[in-house]
N, C-alpha and C positions, 0 to 999 in steps of 0.2 A: 503494499499499500504505500503512496505517496504521503510525503508529510503534509499536516493538515495546514492550510492556508491560514493567514491570520485576519484578524478584522482589520488591520490597518492596510493589510495587502489589496482584502475586497473594496475598502474604501477609496482606495487610489483606482481602481479599475473603474469604480462608479462614478468617480470624478473627472476621468478620461471620457466617458461616455456623455457625462452631464456636467460638463465645466460650471463650479460655482459662479464664476465671473460673468456667467451669462444671465443667471437669476435677476429678477427685479431688484432695485434696492430697496423695497419694503419687504422682501421676502425674507423666510427663514430656513435655511437648506443647511445639508450636513448630516454630521453624527449628533445625535441627541444624546444616546446613552450607548455606554459598551466600552470595554479595555480593547484597545488597538492590538495587544498582544494576545489577546483570547482566540483561539481556534474556532475555524468556521467551516461547517462542512454544509448544513442547511440553510438556504435563505427563502423567506417567504417574501411574496411581493404582494401590495394588496394597495387600495384608493386611500383609505382613513384607516389613522390611527386608533381604533376605538375597542372597546371591550370585547366584542366579539372575535375582532381579528386578534388581539392578543390572545384569547381563548386558542383559536385556531394555531396561532405561533406555537405556543407551549405544548400543545396536544402532540403535535407534529413532531418537536423537538427542536424546533428551528434555534440557529445560534444568531441570527439577525433577521430582523423585520424591516423591511424596506418600503415606505409608504410614498404617496405623492403628495399627500398633504400634510402640513406640518401640525405636529401636536401643540406646539408653541409658538404660534405667529407673532404673538405679543409678548414683551417682556416680563418675566415673574421674578420673584424674590423668593420664592419657596417652590420645593417640589415635594412637601410633606406628603406622605399619603393620606393626609385628612382632607383632601382634595381628589376629585375623580380624575384628573390628570396626573397628580403626583402618585395616585393609588396605582395607576397603570404604568408609570415607569417603574415604581418599586416591584410591581409583580414581573415585569420583564427581565429586570434585573437580577431579582431572586432566582428566575428561571432560566438564567444564562444567556438572555436573547438581547442582544442590542437592537436599536432602533436608529434608522438612517432616513433621510427625506430629501427627495429629489423632485421639486416643485415646478417652478417658472423656468428653471433650467432643462426640466424635462420637458417641458412643453415646447420649448424652442429647439430642442436638439433635432438632427436628423435621427430617424428611427424613434422620434420621442413621441409623444402625446398627440401632435398634429399630424404626424404622418401616419399613426395608428389609425386615426379617425379617418382621415383621407382614405387609406387603404380599405377600410373597412365600408366605406361607402364607394369604393370602386372608381375613384378619381384617378386620372392621369393626366400628364403635361402640366404637371402641378409646381407652384412655387409659393416660397412664402408670403403671407399677407402682409406682413410688415416683416420686412427681413432684420437680420441682425447686422450692425455695422460691418464695414468691409474687413476692418481690421479684427473682428472677432470671428467671423467667417467668411474668408476669402472666395470660396467656391460660391457663396450666394444661396446654399441650400437649406438655412436654418434660418430661425426665427419665429415669431409667434403667427399662428395660424397657416392654413394653406389655403391657395385658390387653384382650382383644377377643372377639368371636363369629365363629364358622364361618358360612357361608351357610345352612347346615342342621346338625342334629345327626347326627352319624355315630358309627359304632364306633372305637373306640381303635386297632384293627389297621388299619381304612382311612384314620384320621387318619395314623398312622405312615407308611403307604405313601405318601400324600400329600406328607408333608415329605420323604421319601426321593428322591420325584421333583421335588420344587420348588428342592432346594439341590444344590450340586455333589457329585457322587458322592466317595466316598472309600473307602479300604480296609477302614475300622472299620464303615461303614454307619450304621443307625440303630439304636439300642439302646432299647429298651422296657421300663419298670416298672409292670407293672398289669395288671388283666382286659382281655385284648385284644377281648371282646366286649362291655365295658360301653360305653355312649353318651356321647359327649362333645361339648359345644358351646361352652362358654366355653374361653379359650386365654391363657395367659400365656407370653411371651418374652423372653428375653434373650440377647444376642448374647456369645459368650465364656463366661468360666467364670462358672456362676451359683447354684453351691451355697449360697452367703452369702444368698442372699435367698428361702430356702426359707420364713421367717416372712410374708414379705409376700406370696409365692404363696398360702400358707393362707388370709389375711386378706383376699384378693380374691376367693376363693370359686371360682377358677379350676380346671376339671374336669382339665386336664392344662396341664403346664410343658412348654415346650421350650428347651433351653439346651445347653450343651456342658462338656467336662471335667469330669464327675460322677464322684464317688468313692464307694467301697463303702457305709463308715459312713455317711455323711449320708444317702443315698438309702434306705438299708436302715431308717433312724430314722424318715425322712419315710412311708414305705409302711408300717411297723408302726404307727406311731401313727394314721395314714389308717385302717387296718384296725380297730383297736382302737376306734376313736371311732365308726366307720361301717360296720364289718363289710367284706367281702372286695372289694366292689366301692366302696369307701372312697376319695374323690378327697382331693388331686389324684394322676394317674397323672404318670408322667414319660418324657418322651422325649429322649435325649441323643443329640446330633448333634457332629461333630468342630469342635473351635474356628474353624477356618478356614471350614467351610461354610457357620457361623452369622453371620459376618461379612461374608462375600464379597459378598453381594447390594448391601451400601453403595455399592461403589465406583462403579457405574454413577450411581446419584443424585448423589454427589459429584461425578464428571466432569459429568454435566447441567448441576446447578446453578452451578458455576464458570464454565461457558460462559454461562450464562443472567445471572449477575451481570456478566460482563466484557462481555458485549455483542460487536458488531462495528463495523468502520471499513467505511465505502464507498470503493470505489477509483474515483475520480473519473474517470478517464483511459479505463477500460474500463466503467464501470456495473457491475461484478459486486461481490461481497460479498467482502471479504477478514476471515475470524475473526481476531480477535485473539489467540485462544488454542487451540490443537488438544489436546484431551485424548483420551486412551486407558485403557482398563481393561485392567491386566494379564491375560494368558493363561495364567500359569503357575501351578500349584498348589503351594502353599508349605505344605501340610499336611506334617509330617514324617513320619507313618507312612505307609509306601510299601507295606505288604502284610499279609495276614492268613492265617497257616497252619491 
């Protein structure tokens, strides 16, 4: 068997995949808990650092839990187990499981959240909706969101049904703003909360925008402006999914890419291959909405 990897070595590979320098200034990414010298054999990937995911990580015997969303986005002065977040950290530490966060840096990365969402929806010929600066990404392939094309033009109704089938099911379902019979071909996507990027979507010329957490007033104003400028079938139309569903597809990419970077070691005595790290994608939905009446 090959020597076990350390947490520090795994973190270095994660930060090659998702450079912390590309995270938004307000974000909190990186190692939250764990000893860099501790061995790592099993890594669980999940969207949210919540209690049920901690249960899953500890039941599986994970040495590291990698989540997309931060546990501590705002500064804290205590992680005492008298709070629900502090208690979660204590449970992970007692169980020998570290916690690492890749958030807006994973949103922007190649094969990150945006690419995974675009792939799930079958978009080709795509580019970042908001590219990273050239010095951060000379190839121009990374950045917030993606804009691409469907294989063939389709109705907004058919496209929305495609989105519903391609992403995890949710109590909310898929909400649509626009003429269901209108034709769409160019699609912009942003995983997570995306109504701050409406101007970029308009500038991209996308026919339809897929994102999450959309609010009444921004969507109302977007559609009113589109209809005023271009008539009842004015674009962009909007498809709203749940935050969890829009980001879940990335977990598989992250798990695959970490294994690819770490490689494997040969077990000389048997001639078999010993994977240096085993990864798993969480099977537990952490969408907080549980029903629609």
